[in-house]
C-alpha positions as MATLAB code, in Angstrom:
seq = 'MVTSLPVRQLGTTDMNITRVGVGAWAMGGGGWSFAWGPQDDNDSIAAMNHAVELGINWIDSAPIYGLGHSEEVVARFLQGKSQSERPYVFTKCGMVWDPKKPMEEPQRILSPDSIRRECEASLRRLKIDRIDLYQFHWPDDTSGTPVEASWRAMEQLEKEGKVRAIGVSNFDVSLLRKIEPLKHVQSLQPPFSLIRRDVAAAEIPWCNANRTGVIVYSPMQAGILTETFSVEKVKNMSDNDWRKRSANFQTPRVERNIQLRDALKPIAKRHDTTVSAIAIGWTLAWPGVTGAIVGARSPGQIDGWIDAASLALTASDLDEIAGAIDKIGVGTGPTRPPSPRKERVAEAPAEAR';
ca = [
      12.107  -35.821    0.116;
      15.702  -36.296    1.220;
      18.109  -33.506    0.319;
      21.887  -33.169    0.416;
      21.638  -29.387    0.832;
      21.714  -27.508    4.165;
      18.247  -26.940    5.651;
      16.675  -24.725    8.298;
      13.560  -25.210   10.380;
      10.673  -23.082    9.093;
       9.334  -21.221   12.128;
       8.344  -23.797   14.743;
       6.921  -26.223   12.151;
       8.104  -29.763   11.454;
       9.386  -28.597    8.044;
      13.109  -28.217    7.410;
      13.549  -26.304    4.161;
      16.540  -25.767    1.919;
      17.978  -22.260    1.991;
      16.669  -21.616   -1.517;
      13.324  -22.569   -3.025;
      11.830  -22.215   -6.489;
       9.491  -19.284   -7.080;
       6.734  -19.958   -9.623;
       5.665  -16.364  -10.340;
       6.983  -16.225  -13.912;
       5.676  -19.750  -14.536;
       2.192  -18.256  -14.619;
       2.957  -16.985  -18.124;
       1.548  -13.875  -19.794;
      -1.872  -12.293  -20.104;
      -2.363  -10.801  -16.626;
      -1.467   -7.583  -14.822;
       1.860   -8.611  -13.214;
       3.098  -11.123  -15.786;
       6.732  -11.634  -16.753;
       5.752  -12.205  -20.379;
       5.204  -15.512  -22.225;
       6.527  -18.707  -20.649;
       6.691  -22.287  -21.952;
       5.075  -24.706  -19.474;
       7.472  -27.496  -20.401;
      10.422  -25.248  -19.551;
       8.799  -24.506  -16.178;
       8.332  -28.200  -15.417;
      11.902  -28.972  -16.512;
      13.161  -26.216  -14.193;
      11.278  -27.623  -11.195;
      12.457  -31.153  -11.925;
      16.048  -29.932  -12.162;
      15.704  -28.034   -8.897;
      14.504  -31.149   -7.076;
      17.312  -33.215   -8.607;
      19.776  -30.691   -7.147;
      18.170  -31.030   -3.699;
      15.765  -28.059   -3.456;
      12.792  -29.181   -1.383;
      10.143  -26.430   -1.714;
       8.221  -24.512   -4.365;
       6.345  -21.259   -3.803;
       3.357  -20.342   -5.977;
       0.151  -18.283   -5.746;
      -3.245  -18.326   -7.454;
      -2.697  -14.850   -8.910;
       0.368  -16.023  -10.858;
      -1.176  -16.481  -14.286;
      -4.680  -16.407  -12.769;
      -4.403  -19.998  -11.598;
      -2.014  -21.170  -14.296;
       1.123  -21.320  -12.135;
      -0.592  -23.702   -9.700;
      -1.766  -25.848  -12.621;
       1.807  -26.083  -13.918;
       3.016  -27.068  -10.430;
       0.330  -29.797  -10.441;
       1.691  -31.153  -13.735;
       5.171  -31.194  -12.210;
       3.907  -33.108   -9.145;
       2.022  -35.668  -11.230;
       3.393  -39.185  -10.845;
       5.706  -38.285   -7.964;
       5.336  -40.248   -4.747;
       4.861  -38.423   -1.441;
       8.514  -39.011   -0.562;
       9.660  -37.520   -3.889;
       7.605  -34.361   -3.652;
       8.955  -31.024   -2.481;
       6.897  -28.927   -0.084;
       4.267  -26.824   -1.868;
       3.618  -23.289   -0.613;
       0.871  -21.033   -1.990;
      -1.180  -17.987   -1.002;
      -4.564  -16.283   -0.847;
      -5.946  -12.768   -0.804;
      -5.454  -11.583   -4.416;
      -8.823  -11.922   -6.142;
      -9.178  -11.212   -9.849;
     -12.029  -10.686  -12.287;
     -11.797  -13.402  -14.995;
     -13.416  -10.993  -17.461;
     -10.735   -8.353  -16.837;
      -7.427  -10.248  -16.555;
      -5.263   -7.163  -17.102;
      -6.792   -5.256  -14.194;
      -5.022   -5.296  -10.843;
      -6.556   -7.856   -8.459;
      -8.414   -6.871   -5.310;
      -6.800   -7.623   -1.960;
      -9.513   -9.463   -0.047;
      -9.060  -11.461    3.166;
     -12.636  -12.106    4.235;
     -13.043  -15.571    5.826;
     -15.397  -16.777    3.064;
     -13.002  -15.644    0.343;
     -10.011  -17.280    2.074;
     -11.850  -20.610    2.215;
     -12.960  -20.399   -1.429;
      -9.403  -19.644   -2.517;
      -7.978  -22.510   -0.466;
     -10.420  -25.004   -1.996;
      -9.639  -23.692   -5.489;
      -5.875  -23.990   -4.924;
      -6.233  -27.555   -3.651;
      -8.180  -28.425   -6.817;
      -5.673  -26.763   -9.152;
      -2.656  -28.254   -7.378;
      -4.376  -31.668   -7.129;
      -3.127  -32.205   -3.591;
      -4.874  -32.966   -0.287;
      -2.992  -30.444    1.829;
      -1.032  -27.234    1.230;
       2.234  -27.258    3.189;
       2.364  -23.504    3.822;
      -0.638  -21.254    3.185;
       0.038  -17.515    3.261;
      -1.823  -14.213    3.084;
      -0.434  -12.628   -0.088;
      -1.080   -8.992    0.909;
      -2.993   -7.221    3.692;
      -6.712   -6.724    3.001;
      -7.519   -3.326    1.490;
     -11.074   -3.790    0.230;
     -13.313   -6.003    2.361;
     -12.850   -4.205    5.660;
     -12.301   -7.498    7.470;
     -10.288   -7.170   10.707;
      -6.990   -8.989   10.261;
      -7.752  -11.008   13.406;
     -10.856  -12.504   11.724;
      -8.846  -13.342    8.616;
      -6.195  -15.065   10.731;
      -8.827  -17.116   12.586;
     -10.021  -18.397    9.199;
      -6.483  -19.545    8.401;
      -6.241  -21.251   11.782;
      -9.462  -23.131   11.027;
      -8.077  -24.389    7.700;
      -5.056  -25.726    9.586;
      -7.289  -27.456   12.149;
      -9.219  -29.095    9.317;
      -6.001  -30.449    7.787;
      -6.342  -28.524    4.545;
      -3.090  -26.701    5.273;
      -0.057  -27.783    7.262;
       1.144  -24.357    8.440;
       0.073  -20.733    8.047;
       2.023  -17.571    7.355;
       1.844  -14.127    5.768;
       3.465  -12.125    2.997;
       4.034   -8.374    2.764;
       2.945   -7.736    6.386;
       4.603   -5.099    8.543;
       5.393   -5.444   12.246;
       2.152   -3.748   13.340;
       0.078   -6.428   11.571;
       2.318   -9.243   12.789;
       1.823   -8.066   16.372;
      -1.960   -8.101   15.946;
      -2.205  -11.742   14.888;
       0.703  -13.397   16.716;
      -1.192  -13.639   20.059;
      -4.044  -15.512   18.323;
      -1.991  -18.175   16.571;
       1.755  -18.285   15.957;
       2.808  -16.783   12.632;
       5.031  -19.497   11.152;
       6.441  -17.409    8.329;
       6.733  -13.991    6.756;
       7.455  -13.559    3.055;
       8.829  -10.045    2.439;
      10.645   -8.481   -0.533;
      14.352   -8.342    0.266;
      17.440   -7.728   -1.830;
      20.582   -5.609   -1.964;
      18.430   -2.988   -3.689;
      15.311   -3.302   -1.504;
      16.490   -3.618    2.105;
      13.817   -1.910    4.237;
      12.514   -5.039    6.013;
      15.947   -5.592    7.581;
      15.223   -2.671    9.923;
      12.133   -4.047   11.693;
      10.330   -7.039   10.182;
      13.271   -9.476    9.971;
      14.472   -8.720   13.532;
      10.889   -9.132   14.830;
      10.623  -12.530   13.144;
      14.007  -13.594   14.470;
      12.945  -12.700   18.018;
       9.576  -14.467   17.712;
      10.616  -17.715   15.969;
       8.771  -16.751   12.800;
      10.491  -18.035    9.681;
      11.401  -15.575    6.925;
      11.380  -16.623    3.285;
      12.379  -13.586    1.239;
      11.254  -12.951   -2.321;
      12.974  -11.198   -5.243;
      16.503  -11.572   -3.775;
      17.934  -10.867   -7.247;
      15.575   -7.884   -7.629;
      13.588   -9.489  -10.449;
      16.721  -10.345  -12.435;
      18.771   -7.151  -12.100;
      21.375   -8.808   -9.856;
      22.377  -11.416  -12.449;
      25.296  -11.663  -14.868;
      23.158  -11.317  -17.987;
      21.128   -8.241  -17.034;
      21.549   -5.075  -19.126;
      19.660   -1.959  -20.211;
      19.351   -3.592  -23.619;
      17.584   -6.540  -22.001;
      14.937   -4.186  -20.595;
      14.304   -2.793  -24.087;
      13.795   -6.320  -25.400;
      11.348   -7.361  -22.679;
       7.809   -8.228  -23.704;
       5.321   -5.358  -23.404;
       3.435   -7.733  -21.095;
       6.385   -7.792  -18.651;
       5.570   -5.872  -15.431;
       9.234   -4.954  -14.993;
       9.020   -2.407  -17.811;
       6.793   -0.320  -15.508;
       9.082   -0.628  -12.468;
      11.257    2.329  -11.438;
      14.177   -0.018  -10.722;
      14.280   -0.890  -14.425;
      14.257    2.727  -15.617;
      16.784    5.585  -15.687;
      18.322    6.716  -13.368;
      17.868    3.750  -11.048;
      18.645    0.994  -13.514;
      22.160    2.333  -14.196;
      22.982    2.496  -10.472;
      21.532   -0.965   -9.936;
      23.780   -2.355  -12.667;
      26.752   -0.607  -11.046;
      25.968   -2.428   -7.794;
      25.647   -5.720   -9.678;
      29.101   -5.142  -11.163;
      30.537   -4.494   -7.665;
      29.616   -8.087   -6.763;
      31.766   -9.588   -9.526;
      35.092   -9.627   -7.587;
      33.344  -11.326   -4.640;
      31.785  -13.900   -6.946;
      35.195  -14.583   -8.458;
      36.732  -15.180   -5.016;
      34.007  -17.711   -4.199;
      34.166  -19.262   -7.685;
      30.460  -18.657   -8.137;
      27.995  -16.302   -9.808;
      26.865  -12.784   -9.027;
      23.351  -14.223   -8.595;
      24.540  -16.586   -5.864;
      26.309  -13.727   -4.054;
      23.175  -11.546   -4.190;
      21.020  -14.351   -2.775;
      23.690  -15.318   -0.258;
      23.660  -11.745    1.072;
      19.961  -12.043    1.954;
      20.598  -15.389    3.661;
      23.400  -13.889    5.781;
      20.888  -11.900    7.860;
      19.963  -13.433   11.238;
      16.366  -14.589   11.040;
      16.222  -15.301    7.301;
      15.289  -18.951    6.778;
      15.339  -19.151    2.999;
      15.060  -17.253   -0.270;
      12.510  -17.735   -3.054;
      14.285  -17.595   -6.386;
      12.480  -17.548   -9.698;
      13.479  -19.765  -12.587;
      12.132  -20.168  -16.098;
      14.551  -22.896  -17.215;
      16.958  -25.478  -15.736;
      19.914  -23.315  -16.769;
      18.715  -20.416  -14.641;
      18.706  -22.673  -11.577;
      22.321  -23.653  -12.279;
      23.093  -19.933  -12.148;
      22.058  -19.528   -8.511;
      22.063  -22.960   -6.847;
      25.433  -22.222   -5.156;
      23.579  -19.829   -2.828;
      22.065  -22.866   -1.087;
      25.375  -23.575    0.627;
      27.296  -20.300    0.260;
      28.728  -18.525    3.318;
      29.824  -14.928    2.843;
      32.683  -13.717    5.052;
      32.693  -10.604    7.225;
      34.986   -8.901    4.713;
      32.615   -9.815    1.869;
      29.742   -8.201    3.754;
      31.840   -5.109    4.495;
      32.761   -4.810    0.815;
      29.119   -5.096   -0.259;
      27.985   -2.498    2.312;
      30.701   -0.142    1.082;
      29.530   -0.538   -2.510;
      25.904    0.160   -1.564;
      26.918    3.329    0.294;
      29.230    4.533   -2.479;
      26.746    3.972   -5.309;
      23.723    5.111   -3.330;
      21.325    2.295   -4.181;
      18.027    1.663   -2.405;
      17.133    2.246    1.244;
      17.487    0.279    4.467;
      20.323   -1.348    6.448;
      23.341   -2.326    4.354;
      24.955   -5.061    6.454;
      23.830   -7.893    8.771;
      24.361   -6.836   12.408;
      26.394   -9.914   13.335;
      27.240  -13.410   12.108;
      24.493  -16.019   12.281;
      24.286  -17.845   15.558;
      21.323  -20.106   14.931;
      22.023  -23.743   14.259;
      21.976  -24.988   10.689;
      20.636  -28.528   10.340;
      22.934  -30.324    7.964;
      21.285  -32.558    5.405;
      20.566  -35.216    4.405;
      17.347  -34.366    6.192;
      13.991  -36.029    5.952;
      11.564  -33.426    4.676;
       8.514  -35.640    4.681;
];
């Protein structure tokens, strides 16, 4: 699809992606261990359609989101769209659930046979011939498979044309170093936000040095870094919402997190944008970060953060944000990008297909 938004090359692939993409985690709906509570499928489809109308050219899902349901909703969204109208579709493997026990945490399995089964299942659910970016969701912690063997299985799927490019999520530098010599790691998907900054110390710099794209997730820290977030909102969340169990949504962290959110308001006002866009824009200001995955459950939520796709924070903005983090004492990890971006930004319109 053609987009009017700025794009960046993803790793060394032929894909140029917009600086924000739609995350389909919450679109999986309720009834599983890491759900965000109930979600209307029609609202999800409307959100994705709105995102594409605004120029966003990629969607990130995973089989575990709703135990296959998120991918099925993405398939409904794709239905009837020509190849040139479709955004890139990214999904994952490695989180295997028991259909009889949907509320139990999934197993993290990256055996070659399991990877292939998951890929075939995702292709069926998504109703597509090829996945644009296929990613390990988490490192293996049950099957005992060496990560090198898992990575070879991914390489084989790429050779067969079932996937266009391969990457990883939630890997540290030690794992990245193990698999990079076998086949280039095109992308890393780590958690990264003003509240959760640890990967800025090692993983993001490693990716920047090795031409591995970085697409960060939870840049608004699961909704905390938005205008509408409040302690009252946490109380009103569905009991099926995983955030109720998260330390960042409980005292004493939640109050400090809200204080940091409020510190972004003057910066948002200067840029005539939202706090959400500033929070996402901060993650995109780090050298090596290609794009940010941002969740949306309705078209209106996308309007709340779309400005981040083309926002450029100034050095003084970044200094002000770092000062607020230090003063309030939120999270761990580096508080400011080391220097302004130097990599070239490909200005759209760009041909994504």
